[in-house]
PyMOL CGO cylinders between C-alpha atoms (Angstrom):
from pymol import cmd
from pymol.cgo import CYLINDER

trace = [
    CYLINDER, 13.56, 27.82, 31.53, 15.59, 27.66, 28.31, 0.3, 1, 1, 1, 1, 1, 1,
    CYLINDER, 15.59, 27.66, 28.31, 16.98, 24.26, 29.26, 0.3, 1, 1, 1, 1, 1, 1,
    CYLINDER, 16.98, 24.26, 29.26, 13.49, 22.93, 29.96, 0.3, 1, 1, 1, 1, 1, 1,
    CYLINDER, 13.49, 22.93, 29.96, 12.22, 24.28, 26.62, 0.3, 1, 1, 1, 1, 1, 1,
    CYLINDER, 12.22, 24.28, 26.62, 15.10, 22.65, 24.73, 0.3, 1, 1, 1, 1, 1, 1,
    CYLINDER, 15.10, 22.65, 24.73, 14.49, 19.35, 26.49, 0.3, 1, 1, 1, 1, 1, 1,
    CYLINDER, 14.49, 19.35, 26.49, 10.80, 19.58, 25.65, 0.3, 1, 1, 1, 1, 1, 1,
    CYLINDER, 10.80, 19.58, 25.65, 11.51, 20.25, 21.98, 0.3, 1, 1, 1, 1, 1, 1,
    CYLINDER, 11.51, 20.25, 21.98, 13.92, 17.34, 21.78, 0.3, 1, 1, 1, 1, 1, 1,
    CYLINDER, 13.92, 17.34, 21.78, 11.36, 15.04, 23.36, 0.3, 1, 1, 1, 1, 1, 1,
    CYLINDER, 11.36, 15.04, 23.36, 8.62, 16.18, 20.99, 0.3, 1, 1, 1, 1, 1, 1,
    CYLINDER, 8.62, 16.18, 20.99, 10.81, 15.66, 17.91, 0.3, 1, 1, 1, 1, 1, 1,
    CYLINDER, 10.81, 15.66, 17.91, 11.97, 12.21, 19.02, 0.3, 1, 1, 1, 1, 1, 1,
    CYLINDER, 11.97, 12.21, 19.02, 8.42, 11.17, 19.85, 0.3, 1, 1, 1, 1, 1, 1,
    CYLINDER, 8.42, 11.17, 19.85, 7.13, 12.42, 16.50, 0.3, 1, 1, 1, 1, 1, 1,
    CYLINDER, 7.13, 12.42, 16.50, 9.58, 10.29, 14.51, 0.3, 1, 1, 1, 1, 1, 1,
    CYLINDER, 9.58, 10.29, 14.51, 9.18, 7.09, 16.52, 0.3, 1, 1, 1, 1, 1, 1,
    CYLINDER, 9.18, 7.09, 16.52, 7.98, 4.27, 14.22, 0.3, 1, 1, 1, 1, 1, 1,
    CYLINDER, 7.98, 4.27, 14.22, 5.43, 1.93, 15.85, 0.3, 1, 1, 1, 1, 1, 1,
    CYLINDER, 5.43, 1.93, 15.85, 6.63, -1.67, 15.98, 0.3, 1, 1, 1, 1, 1, 1,
    CYLINDER, 6.63, -1.67, 15.98, 3.35, -2.77, 14.40, 0.3, 1, 1, 1, 1, 1, 1,
    CYLINDER, 3.35, -2.77, 14.40, 3.37, -0.48, 11.35, 0.3, 1, 1, 1, 1, 1, 1,
    CYLINDER, 3.37, -0.48, 11.35, 4.94, -0.74, 7.91, 0.3, 1, 1, 1, 1, 1, 1,
    CYLINDER, 4.94, -0.74, 7.91, 5.01, 1.96, 5.23, 0.3, 1, 1, 1, 1, 1, 1,
    CYLINDER, 5.01, 1.96, 5.23, 5.50, 0.61, 1.71, 0.3, 1, 1, 1, 1, 1, 1,
    CYLINDER, 5.50, 0.61, 1.71, 5.52, 1.92, -1.85, 0.3, 1, 1, 1, 1, 1, 1,
    CYLINDER, 5.52, 1.92, -1.85, 3.21, 0.07, -4.21, 0.3, 1, 1, 1, 1, 1, 1,
    CYLINDER, 3.21, 0.07, -4.21, 4.59, 0.63, -7.69, 0.3, 1, 1, 1, 1, 1, 1,
    CYLINDER, 4.59, 0.63, -7.69, 2.40, 1.26, -10.69, 0.3, 1, 1, 1, 1, 1, 1,
    CYLINDER, 2.40, 1.26, -10.69, 3.74, -2.04, -12.03, 0.3, 1, 1, 1, 1, 1, 1,
    CYLINDER, 3.74, -2.04, -12.03, 2.87, -4.09, -8.91, 0.3, 1, 1, 1, 1, 1, 1,
    CYLINDER, 2.87, -4.09, -8.91, 0.39, -6.87, -9.66, 0.3, 1, 1, 1, 1, 1, 1,
    CYLINDER, 0.39, -6.87, -9.66, -2.06, -7.69, -6.82, 0.3, 1, 1, 1, 1, 1, 1,
    CYLINDER, -2.06, -7.69, -6.82, -1.33, -11.44, -6.63, 0.3, 1, 1, 1, 1, 1, 1,
    CYLINDER, -1.33, -11.44, -6.63, 0.36, -14.28, -8.50, 0.3, 1, 1, 1, 1, 1, 1,
    CYLINDER, 0.36, -14.28, -8.50, -2.22, -15.08, -11.21, 0.3, 1, 1, 1, 1, 1, 1,
    CYLINDER, -2.22, -15.08, -11.21, -1.01, -18.66, -11.54, 0.3, 1, 1, 1, 1, 1, 1,
    CYLINDER, -1.01, -18.66, -11.54, -2.07, -19.50, -7.98, 0.3, 1, 1, 1, 1, 1, 1,
    CYLINDER, -2.07, -19.50, -7.98, -5.74, -20.46, -7.39, 0.3, 1, 1, 1, 1, 1, 1,
    CYLINDER, -5.74, -20.46, -7.39, -8.43, -19.44, -6.60, 0.3, 1, 1, 1, 1, 1, 1,
    CYLINDER, -8.43, -19.44, -6.60, -8.37, -15.89, -7.98, 0.3, 1, 1, 1, 1, 1, 1,
    CYLINDER, -8.37, -15.89, -7.98, -7.72, -16.67, -11.63, 0.3, 1, 1, 1, 1, 1, 1,
    CYLINDER, -7.72, -16.67, -11.63, -5.53, -15.42, -14.48, 0.3, 1, 1, 1, 1, 1, 1,
    CYLINDER, -5.53, -15.42, -14.48, -5.29, -11.80, -15.62, 0.3, 1, 1, 1, 1, 1, 1,
    CYLINDER, -5.29, -11.80, -15.62, -2.89, -9.96, -17.93, 0.3, 1, 1, 1, 1, 1, 1,
    CYLINDER, -2.89, -9.96, -17.93, 0.58, -9.55, -16.43, 0.3, 1, 1, 1, 1, 1, 1,
    CYLINDER, 0.58, -9.55, -16.43, 2.67, -7.89, -19.18, 0.3, 1, 1, 1, 1, 1, 1,
    CYLINDER, 2.67, -7.89, -19.18, 5.41, -5.90, -17.44, 0.3, 1, 1, 1, 1, 1, 1,
    CYLINDER, 5.41, -5.90, -17.44, 4.20, -6.74, -13.93, 0.3, 1, 1, 1, 1, 1, 1,
    CYLINDER, 4.20, -6.74, -13.93, 6.81, -6.66, -11.16, 0.3, 1, 1, 1, 1, 1, 1,
    CYLINDER, 6.81, -6.66, -11.16, 4.81, -8.76, -8.69, 0.3, 1, 1, 1, 1, 1, 1,
    CYLINDER, 4.81, -8.76, -8.69, 2.91, -7.72, -5.58, 0.3, 1, 1, 1, 1, 1, 1,
    CYLINDER, 2.91, -7.72, -5.58, 4.26, -5.96, -2.49, 0.3, 1, 1, 1, 1, 1, 1,
    CYLINDER, 4.26, -5.96, -2.49, 4.29, -8.54, 0.34, 0.3, 1, 1, 1, 1, 1, 1,
    CYLINDER, 4.29, -8.54, 0.34, 3.90, -7.75, 4.06, 0.3, 1, 1, 1, 1, 1, 1,
    CYLINDER, 3.90, -7.75, 4.06, 4.18, -10.47, 6.73, 0.3, 1, 1, 1, 1, 1, 1,
    CYLINDER, 4.18, -10.47, 6.73, 1.11, -10.94, 8.93, 0.3, 1, 1, 1, 1, 1, 1,
    CYLINDER, 1.11, -10.94, 8.93, -0.42, -13.53, 11.27, 0.3, 1, 1, 1, 1, 1, 1,
    CYLINDER, -0.42, -13.53, 11.27, -3.83, -15.16, 10.97, 0.3, 1, 1, 1, 1, 1, 1,
    CYLINDER, -3.83, -15.16, 10.97, -6.39, -13.38, 13.15, 0.3, 1, 1, 1, 1, 1, 1,
    CYLINDER, -6.39, -13.38, 13.15, -4.60, -10.02, 12.98, 0.3, 1, 1, 1, 1, 1, 1,
    CYLINDER, -4.60, -10.02, 12.98, -6.79, -6.96, 12.64, 0.3, 1, 1, 1, 1, 1, 1,
    CYLINDER, -6.79, -6.96, 12.64, -5.08, -5.16, 9.76, 0.3, 1, 1, 1, 1, 1, 1,
    CYLINDER, -5.08, -5.16, 9.76, -5.53, -1.50, 8.78, 0.3, 1, 1, 1, 1, 1, 1,
    CYLINDER, -5.53, -1.50, 8.78, -4.47, -0.50, 5.27, 0.3, 1, 1, 1, 1, 1, 1,
    CYLINDER, -4.47, -0.50, 5.27, -4.25, 3.26, 4.84, 0.3, 1, 1, 1, 1, 1, 1,
    CYLINDER, -4.25, 3.26, 4.84, -3.41, 5.07, 1.58, 0.3, 1, 1, 1, 1, 1, 1,
    CYLINDER, -3.41, 5.07, 1.58, -1.09, 7.97, 2.44, 0.3, 1, 1, 1, 1, 1, 1,
    CYLINDER, -1.09, 7.97, 2.44, -0.18, 9.67, -0.83, 0.3, 1, 1, 1, 1, 1, 1,
    CYLINDER, -0.18, 9.67, -0.83, 1.22, 9.16, -4.31, 0.3, 1, 1, 1, 1, 1, 1,
    CYLINDER, 1.22, 9.16, -4.31, -0.37, 8.67, -7.74, 0.3, 1, 1, 1, 1, 1, 1,
    CYLINDER, -0.37, 8.67, -7.74, 0.00, 6.26, -10.67, 0.3, 1, 1, 1, 1, 1, 1,
    CYLINDER, 0.00, 6.26, -10.67, -0.68, 6.12, -14.40, 0.3, 1, 1, 1, 1, 1, 1,
    CYLINDER, -0.68, 6.12, -14.40, -1.90, 3.20, -16.52, 0.3, 1, 1, 1, 1, 1, 1,
    CYLINDER, -1.90, 3.20, -16.52, -1.10, 4.75, -19.89, 0.3, 1, 1, 1, 1, 1, 1,
    CYLINDER, -1.10, 4.75, -19.89, 2.24, 5.14, -21.67, 0.3, 1, 1, 1, 1, 1, 1,
    CYLINDER, 2.24, 5.14, -21.67, 3.42, 8.75, -21.59, 0.3, 1, 1, 1, 1, 1, 1,
    CYLINDER, 3.42, 8.75, -21.59, 0.57, 9.94, -19.36, 0.3, 1, 1, 1, 1, 1, 1,
    CYLINDER, 0.57, 9.94, -19.36, 1.78, 11.55, -16.12, 0.3, 1, 1, 1, 1, 1, 1,
    CYLINDER, 1.78, 11.55, -16.12, 0.70, 9.76, -12.90, 0.3, 1, 1, 1, 1, 1, 1,
    CYLINDER, 0.70, 9.76, -12.90, -2.59, 11.26, -11.77, 0.3, 1, 1, 1, 1, 1, 1,
    CYLINDER, -2.59, 11.26, -11.77, -4.79, 8.73, -9.94, 0.3, 1, 1, 1, 1, 1, 1,
    CYLINDER, -4.79, 8.73, -9.94, -4.77, 7.74, -6.27, 0.3, 1, 1, 1, 1, 1, 1,
    CYLINDER, -4.77, 7.74, -6.27, -5.77, 4.46, -4.57, 0.3, 1, 1, 1, 1, 1, 1,
    CYLINDER, -5.77, 4.46, -4.57, -9.27, 4.69, -6.09, 0.3, 1, 1, 1, 1, 1, 1,
    CYLINDER, -9.27, 4.69, -6.09, -7.87, 4.45, -9.62, 0.3, 1, 1, 1, 1, 1, 1,
    CYLINDER, -7.87, 4.45, -9.62, -9.51, 5.93, -12.73, 0.3, 1, 1, 1, 1, 1, 1,
    CYLINDER, -9.51, 5.93, -12.73, -12.88, 6.72, -11.18, 0.3, 1, 1, 1, 1, 1, 1,
    CYLINDER, -12.88, 6.72, -11.18, -15.56, 7.01, -13.85, 0.3, 1, 1, 1, 1, 1, 1,
    CYLINDER, -15.56, 7.01, -13.85, -13.46, 5.32, -16.54, 0.3, 1, 1, 1, 1, 1, 1,
    CYLINDER, -13.46, 5.32, -16.54, -14.47, 2.47, -18.83, 0.3, 1, 1, 1, 1, 1, 1,
    CYLINDER, -14.47, 2.47, -18.83, -12.49, -0.31, -17.18, 0.3, 1, 1, 1, 1, 1, 1,
    CYLINDER, -12.49, -0.31, -17.18, -12.82, -2.02, -13.82, 0.3, 1, 1, 1, 1, 1, 1,
    CYLINDER, -12.82, -2.02, -13.82, -14.78, -4.52, -11.72, 0.3, 1, 1, 1, 1, 1, 1,
    CYLINDER, -14.78, -4.52, -11.72, -16.17, -7.44, -13.76, 0.3, 1, 1, 1, 1, 1, 1,
    CYLINDER, -16.17, -7.44, -13.76, -17.68, -6.37, -17.05, 0.3, 1, 1, 1, 1, 1, 1,
    CYLINDER, -17.68, -6.37, -17.05, -16.32, -3.17, -18.53, 0.3, 1, 1, 1, 1, 1, 1,
    CYLINDER, -16.32, -3.17, -18.53, -18.01, -0.09, -17.14, 0.3, 1, 1, 1, 1, 1, 1,
    CYLINDER, -18.01, -0.09, -17.14, -18.94, 1.01, -20.67, 0.3, 1, 1, 1, 1, 1, 1,
    CYLINDER, -18.94, 1.01, -20.67, -20.79, -2.26, -21.35, 0.3, 1, 1, 1, 1, 1, 1,
    CYLINDER, -20.79, -2.26, -21.35, -17.99, -3.90, -23.34, 0.3, 1, 1, 1, 1, 1, 1,
    CYLINDER, -17.99, -3.90, -23.34, -17.20, -7.63, -23.19, 0.3, 1, 1, 1, 1, 1, 1,
    CYLINDER, -17.20, -7.63, -23.19, -16.67, -8.92, -19.64, 0.3, 1, 1, 1, 1, 1, 1,
    CYLINDER, -16.67, -8.92, -19.64, -13.29, -10.50, -20.31, 0.3, 1, 1, 1, 1, 1, 1,
    CYLINDER, -13.29, -10.50, -20.31, -11.75, -7.70, -22.35, 0.3, 1, 1, 1, 1, 1, 1,
    CYLINDER, -11.75, -7.70, -22.35, -9.07, -5.56, -20.79, 0.3, 1, 1, 1, 1, 1, 1,
    CYLINDER, -9.07, -5.56, -20.79, -7.42, -2.51, -22.31, 0.3, 1, 1, 1, 1, 1, 1,
    CYLINDER, -7.42, -2.51, -22.31, -5.61, -4.64, -24.88, 0.3, 1, 1, 1, 1, 1, 1,
    CYLINDER, -5.61, -4.64, -24.88, -4.51, -7.93, -23.38, 0.3, 1, 1, 1, 1, 1, 1,
    CYLINDER, -4.51, -7.93, -23.38, -7.84, -9.71, -24.11, 0.3, 1, 1, 1, 1, 1, 1,
    CYLINDER, -7.84, -9.71, -24.11, -7.83, -10.96, -20.51, 0.3, 1, 1, 1, 1, 1, 1,
    CYLINDER, -7.83, -10.96, -20.51, -9.74, -9.97, -17.42, 0.3, 1, 1, 1, 1, 1, 1,
    CYLINDER, -9.74, -9.97, -17.42, -8.68, -7.24, -15.05, 0.3, 1, 1, 1, 1, 1, 1,
    CYLINDER, -8.68, -7.24, -15.05, -7.95, -8.58, -11.53, 0.3, 1, 1, 1, 1, 1, 1,
    CYLINDER, -7.95, -8.58, -11.53, -11.17, -6.93, -10.32, 0.3, 1, 1, 1, 1, 1, 1,
    CYLINDER, -11.17, -6.93, -10.32, -13.15, -9.40, -12.47, 0.3, 1, 1, 1, 1, 1, 1,
    CYLINDER, -13.15, -9.40, -12.47, -12.30, -12.11, -9.93, 0.3, 1, 1, 1, 1, 1, 1,
    CYLINDER, -12.30, -12.11, -9.93, -13.48, -9.91, -7.06, 0.3, 1, 1, 1, 1, 1, 1,
    CYLINDER, -13.48, -9.91, -7.06, -16.77, -8.66, -8.54, 0.3, 1, 1, 1, 1, 1, 1,
    CYLINDER, -16.77, -8.66, -8.54, -17.51, -10.39, -11.89, 0.3, 1, 1, 1, 1, 1, 1,
    CYLINDER, -17.51, -10.39, -11.89, -21.08, -9.05, -12.17, 0.3, 1, 1, 1, 1, 1, 1,
    CYLINDER, -21.08, -9.05, -12.17, -20.42, -5.45, -11.07, 0.3, 1, 1, 1, 1, 1, 1,
    CYLINDER, -20.42, -5.45, -11.07, -22.84, -5.95, -8.21, 0.3, 1, 1, 1, 1, 1, 1,
    CYLINDER, -22.84, -5.95, -8.21, -20.71, -4.17, -5.60, 0.3, 1, 1, 1, 1, 1, 1,
    CYLINDER, -20.71, -4.17, -5.60, -19.00, -0.78, -5.42, 0.3, 1, 1, 1, 1, 1, 1,
    CYLINDER, -19.00, -0.78, -5.42, -16.99, -0.19, -8.63, 0.3, 1, 1, 1, 1, 1, 1,
    CYLINDER, -16.99, -0.19, -8.63, -13.34, -1.24, -8.59, 0.3, 1, 1, 1, 1, 1, 1,
    CYLINDER, -13.34, -1.24, -8.59, -11.68, 0.99, -11.15, 0.3, 1, 1, 1, 1, 1, 1,
    CYLINDER, -11.68, 0.99, -11.15, -8.59, 0.55, -13.31, 0.3, 1, 1, 1, 1, 1, 1,
    CYLINDER, -8.59, 0.55, -13.31, -5.39, 1.06, -11.23, 0.3, 1, 1, 1, 1, 1, 1,
    CYLINDER, -5.39, 1.06, -11.23, -7.26, 0.85, -7.93, 0.3, 1, 1, 1, 1, 1, 1,
    CYLINDER, -7.26, 0.85, -7.93, -5.22, -0.44, -4.97, 0.3, 1, 1, 1, 1, 1, 1,
    CYLINDER, -5.22, -0.44, -4.97, -6.00, -4.12, -4.29, 0.3, 1, 1, 1, 1, 1, 1,
    CYLINDER, -6.00, -4.12, -4.29, -5.12, -6.36, -1.34, 0.3, 1, 1, 1, 1, 1, 1,
    CYLINDER, -5.12, -6.36, -1.34, -4.97, -10.15, -0.93, 0.3, 1, 1, 1, 1, 1, 1,
    CYLINDER, -4.97, -10.15, -0.93, -4.08, -12.52, 1.90, 0.3, 1, 1, 1, 1, 1, 1,
    CYLINDER, -4.08, -12.52, 1.90, -2.06, -15.60, 0.97, 0.3, 1, 1, 1, 1, 1, 1,
    CYLINDER, -2.06, -15.60, 0.97, -0.97, -18.79, 2.72, 0.3, 1, 1, 1, 1, 1, 1,
    CYLINDER, -0.97, -18.79, 2.72, 2.54, -20.27, 2.88, 0.3, 1, 1, 1, 1, 1, 1,
    CYLINDER, 2.54, -20.27, 2.88, 2.20, -21.68, -0.65, 0.3, 1, 1, 1, 1, 1, 1,
    CYLINDER, 2.20, -21.68, -0.65, 1.25, -18.27, -2.08, 0.3, 1, 1, 1, 1, 1, 1,
    CYLINDER, 1.25, -18.27, -2.08, -2.37, -19.24, -2.71, 0.3, 1, 1, 1, 1, 1, 1,
    CYLINDER, -2.37, -19.24, -2.71, -4.89, -16.43, -2.28, 0.3, 1, 1, 1, 1, 1, 1,
    CYLINDER, -4.89, -16.43, -2.28, -7.21, -16.99, 0.67, 0.3, 1, 1, 1, 1, 1, 1,
    CYLINDER, -7.21, -16.99, 0.67, -10.83, -16.04, 0.05, 0.3, 1, 1, 1, 1, 1, 1,
    CYLINDER, -10.83, -16.04, 0.05, -11.53, -12.98, -2.08, 0.3, 1, 1, 1, 1, 1, 1,
    CYLINDER, -11.53, -12.98, -2.08, -9.17, -10.10, -2.80, 0.3, 1, 1, 1, 1, 1, 1,
    CYLINDER, -9.17, -10.10, -2.80, -10.43, -6.59, -2.05, 0.3, 1, 1, 1, 1, 1, 1,
    CYLINDER, -10.43, -6.59, -2.05, -10.13, -2.94, -3.09, 0.3, 1, 1, 1, 1, 1, 1,
    CYLINDER, -10.13, -2.94, -3.09, -8.95, -0.73, -0.23, 0.3, 1, 1, 1, 1, 1, 1,
    CYLINDER, -8.95, -0.73, -0.23, -9.99, 2.75, -1.39, 0.3, 1, 1, 1, 1, 1, 1,
    CYLINDER, -9.99, 2.75, -1.39, -8.44, 5.98, -0.12, 0.3, 1, 1, 1, 1, 1, 1,
    CYLINDER, -8.44, 5.98, -0.12, -9.62, 5.81, 3.49, 0.3, 1, 1, 1, 1, 1, 1,
    CYLINDER, -9.62, 5.81, 3.49, -8.39, 3.52, 6.26, 0.3, 1, 1, 1, 1, 1, 1,
    CYLINDER, -8.39, 3.52, 6.26, -9.51, 0.00, 5.30, 0.3, 1, 1, 1, 1, 1, 1,
    CYLINDER, -9.51, 0.00, 5.30, -9.78, -2.55, 8.12, 0.3, 1, 1, 1, 1, 1, 1,
    CYLINDER, -9.78, -2.55, 8.12, -9.80, -6.33, 7.60, 0.3, 1, 1, 1, 1, 1, 1,
    CYLINDER, -9.80, -6.33, 7.60, -8.99, -9.45, 9.66, 0.3, 1, 1, 1, 1, 1, 1,
    CYLINDER, -8.99, -9.45, 9.66, -6.33, -11.81, 8.31, 0.3, 1, 1, 1, 1, 1, 1,
    CYLINDER, -6.33, -11.81, 8.31, -8.03, -15.19, 7.67, 0.3, 1, 1, 1, 1, 1, 1,
    CYLINDER, -8.03, -15.19, 7.67, -6.96, -18.58, 8.99, 0.3, 1, 1, 1, 1, 1, 1,
    CYLINDER, -6.96, -18.58, 8.99, -3.74, -19.70, 7.30, 0.3, 1, 1, 1, 1, 1, 1,
    CYLINDER, -3.74, -19.70, 7.30, -2.65, -16.20, 6.25, 0.3, 1, 1, 1, 1, 1, 1,
    CYLINDER, -2.65, -16.20, 6.25, 1.08, -15.51, 6.36, 0.3, 1, 1, 1, 1, 1, 1,
    CYLINDER, 1.08, -15.51, 6.36, 1.27, -12.40, 4.17, 0.3, 1, 1, 1, 1, 1, 1,
    CYLINDER, 1.27, -12.40, 4.17, -0.73, -9.49, 2.80, 0.3, 1, 1, 1, 1, 1, 1,
    CYLINDER, -0.73, -9.49, 2.80, -0.14, -8.70, -0.89, 0.3, 1, 1, 1, 1, 1, 1,
    CYLINDER, -0.14, -8.70, -0.89, -0.72, -5.24, -2.37, 0.3, 1, 1, 1, 1, 1, 1,
    CYLINDER, -0.72, -5.24, -2.37, -0.88, -4.32, -6.07, 0.3, 1, 1, 1, 1, 1, 1,
    CYLINDER, -0.88, -4.32, -6.07, -2.91, -2.49, -8.69, 0.3, 1, 1, 1, 1, 1, 1,
    CYLINDER, -2.91, -2.49, -8.69, -5.96, -3.39, -10.76, 0.3, 1, 1, 1, 1, 1, 1,
    CYLINDER, -5.96, -3.39, -10.76, -4.55, -3.63, -14.29, 0.3, 1, 1, 1, 1, 1, 1,
    CYLINDER, -4.55, -3.63, -14.29, -3.85, -6.16, -17.03, 0.3, 1, 1, 1, 1, 1, 1,
    CYLINDER, -3.85, -6.16, -17.03, -0.98, -4.41, -18.87, 0.3, 1, 1, 1, 1, 1, 1,
    CYLINDER, -0.98, -4.41, -18.87, 1.63, -3.16, -16.42, 0.3, 1, 1, 1, 1, 1, 1,
    CYLINDER, 1.63, -3.16, -16.42, 4.53, -2.21, -18.69, 0.3, 1, 1, 1, 1, 1, 1,
    CYLINDER, 4.53, -2.21, -18.69, 2.79, 1.10, -19.55, 0.3, 1, 1, 1, 1, 1, 1,
    CYLINDER, 2.79, 1.10, -19.55, 2.39, 2.01, -15.88, 0.3, 1, 1, 1, 1, 1, 1,
    CYLINDER, 2.39, 2.01, -15.88, 4.33, 4.53, -13.81, 0.3, 1, 1, 1, 1, 1, 1,
    CYLINDER, 4.33, 4.53, -13.81, 4.25, 6.21, -10.40, 0.3, 1, 1, 1, 1, 1, 1,
    CYLINDER, 4.25, 6.21, -10.40, 3.67, 4.67, -6.98, 0.3, 1, 1, 1, 1, 1, 1,
    CYLINDER, 3.67, 4.67, -6.98, 1.31, 4.77, -4.00, 0.3, 1, 1, 1, 1, 1, 1,
    CYLINDER, 1.31, 4.77, -4.00, 2.61, 5.14, -0.43, 0.3, 1, 1, 1, 1, 1, 1,
    CYLINDER, 2.61, 5.14, -0.43, 0.62, 2.92, 1.91, 0.3, 1, 1, 1, 1, 1, 1,
    CYLINDER, 0.62, 2.92, 1.91, 0.67, 2.31, 5.68, 0.3, 1, 1, 1, 1, 1, 1,
    CYLINDER, 0.67, 2.31, 5.68, -0.17, -1.18, 6.98, 0.3, 1, 1, 1, 1, 1, 1,
    CYLINDER, -0.17, -1.18, 6.98, -0.80, -1.62, 10.70, 0.3, 1, 1, 1, 1, 1, 1,
    CYLINDER, -0.80, -1.62, 10.70, -1.40, -4.80, 12.69, 0.3, 1, 1, 1, 1, 1, 1,
    CYLINDER, -1.40, -4.80, 12.69, -0.19, -6.61, 15.81, 0.3, 1, 1, 1, 1, 1, 1,
    CYLINDER, -0.19, -6.61, 15.81, 2.39, -8.69, 13.95, 0.3, 1, 1, 1, 1, 1, 1,
    CYLINDER, 2.39, -8.69, 13.95, 3.17, -6.45, 10.97, 0.3, 1, 1, 1, 1, 1, 1,
    CYLINDER, 3.17, -6.45, 10.97, 6.92, -6.01, 10.48, 0.3, 1, 1, 1, 1, 1, 1,
    CYLINDER, 6.92, -6.01, 10.48, 8.00, -2.46, 11.36, 0.3, 1, 1, 1, 1, 1, 1,
    CYLINDER, 8.00, -2.46, 11.36, 8.80, -0.18, 8.44, 0.3, 1, 1, 1, 1, 1, 1,
    CYLINDER, 8.80, -0.18, 8.44, 12.11, 1.65, 7.93, 0.3, 1, 1, 1, 1, 1, 1,
    CYLINDER, 12.11, 1.65, 7.93, 11.90, 5.41, 8.66, 0.3, 1, 1, 1, 1, 1, 1,
    CYLINDER, 11.90, 5.41, 8.66, 11.62, 7.49, 5.51, 0.3, 1, 1, 1, 1, 1, 1,
    CYLINDER, 11.62, 7.49, 5.51, 14.09, 10.34, 4.75, 0.3, 1, 1, 1, 1, 1, 1,
    CYLINDER, 14.09, 10.34, 4.75, 11.87, 12.95, 6.40, 0.3, 1, 1, 1, 1, 1, 1,
    CYLINDER, 11.87, 12.95, 6.40, 11.76, 10.87, 9.57, 0.3, 1, 1, 1, 1, 1, 1,
    CYLINDER, 11.76, 10.87, 9.57, 15.53, 10.49, 9.58, 0.3, 1, 1, 1, 1, 1, 1,
    CYLINDER, 15.53, 10.49, 9.58, 15.84, 14.28, 9.31, 0.3, 1, 1, 1, 1, 1, 1,
    CYLINDER, 15.84, 14.28, 9.31, 13.59, 14.72, 12.34, 0.3, 1, 1, 1, 1, 1, 1,
    CYLINDER, 13.59, 14.72, 12.34, 15.57, 12.13, 14.28, 0.3, 1, 1, 1, 1, 1, 1,
    CYLINDER, 15.57, 12.13, 14.28, 18.87, 13.85, 13.51, 0.3, 1, 1, 1, 1, 1, 1,
    CYLINDER, 18.87, 13.85, 13.51, 17.36, 17.19, 14.61, 0.3, 1, 1, 1, 1, 1, 1,
    CYLINDER, 17.36, 17.19, 14.61, 16.17, 15.58, 17.83, 0.3, 1, 1, 1, 1, 1, 1,
    CYLINDER, 16.17, 15.58, 17.83, 19.57, 14.06, 18.54, 0.3, 1, 1, 1, 1, 1, 1,
    CYLINDER, 19.57, 14.06, 18.54, 21.21, 17.44, 17.86, 0.3, 1, 1, 1, 1, 1, 1,
    CYLINDER, 21.21, 17.44, 17.86, 18.92, 19.19, 20.34, 0.3, 1, 1, 1, 1, 1, 1,
    CYLINDER, 18.92, 19.19, 20.34, 19.64, 16.52, 22.93, 0.3, 1, 1, 1, 1, 1, 1,
    CYLINDER, 19.64, 16.52, 22.93, 23.39, 16.86, 22.40, 0.3, 1, 1, 1, 1, 1, 1,
    CYLINDER, 23.39, 16.86, 22.40, 23.26, 20.65, 22.67, 0.3, 1, 1, 1, 1, 1, 1,
    CYLINDER, 23.26, 20.65, 22.67, 21.26, 20.35, 25.88, 0.3, 1, 1, 1, 1, 1, 1,
    CYLINDER, 21.26, 20.35, 25.88, 23.83, 18.00, 27.43, 0.3, 1, 1, 1, 1, 1, 1,
    CYLINDER, 23.83, 18.00, 27.43, 26.71, 20.32, 26.46, 0.3, 1, 1, 1, 1, 1, 1,
    CYLINDER, 26.71, 20.32, 26.46, 24.94, 23.32, 28.07, 0.3, 1, 1, 1, 1, 1, 1,
    CYLINDER, 24.94, 23.32, 28.07, 24.31, 21.33, 31.25, 0.3, 1, 1, 1, 1, 1, 1,
    CYLINDER, 24.31, 21.33, 31.25, 27.97, 20.28, 31.45, 0.3, 1, 1, 1, 1, 1, 1,
    CYLINDER, 27.97, 20.28, 31.45, 29.06, 23.90, 30.90, 0.3, 1, 1, 1, 1, 1, 1,
    CYLINDER, 29.06, 23.90, 30.90, 26.74, 25.10, 33.65, 0.3, 1, 1, 1, 1, 1, 1,
    CYLINDER, 26.74, 25.10, 33.65, 28.10, 22.51, 36.09, 0.3, 1, 1, 1, 1, 1, 1,
    CYLINDER, 28.10, 22.51, 36.09, 31.70, 23.46, 35.26, 0.3, 1, 1, 1, 1, 1, 1,
]
cmd.load_cgo(trace, "trace")
């Protein structure tokens, strides 16, 4: 009975830390821009201090699920990270025109549009707040295909358009050198490159291997 229980525990641990071949877990830094602003058609936004988007390989026609896991960011120098994938909900900045009625093409200080301006310039859709998580599909030249999108905190499902070779992830901001923190995001799809296990997963794997080794030693001892 003890041997069976040990074998069961080892199997459960190993199964729990298995990483699906179609999933990738990435960290989107507070300084990650959502796309290359010099590539049409999405337009130019402020990029001071931007480190560039997080890129994940995909195939056209893939059904992609983008799921915010945890983590927070900050858009202000010295302010501790505090906002999730929704960004600064209820703040003045986001979408097209400023939420407080300010000039449409005025960011926090760069005098350029936020990336969300090119997604919803008239604020006709759900608000896309400052530091919200944004996604874009690009072709082999890096050009954005169609319209970028805000993912929100819940699982966001989208189909990669014709010509797509990568999914880009970044934040809705126009001055990135004040930013800090990071969001941890899972991306799942039939051709998504598998992610590397995180430290917690490695710990579970090592525990599982240890249980398996102990089980084998006990079986050999019993046979002897």
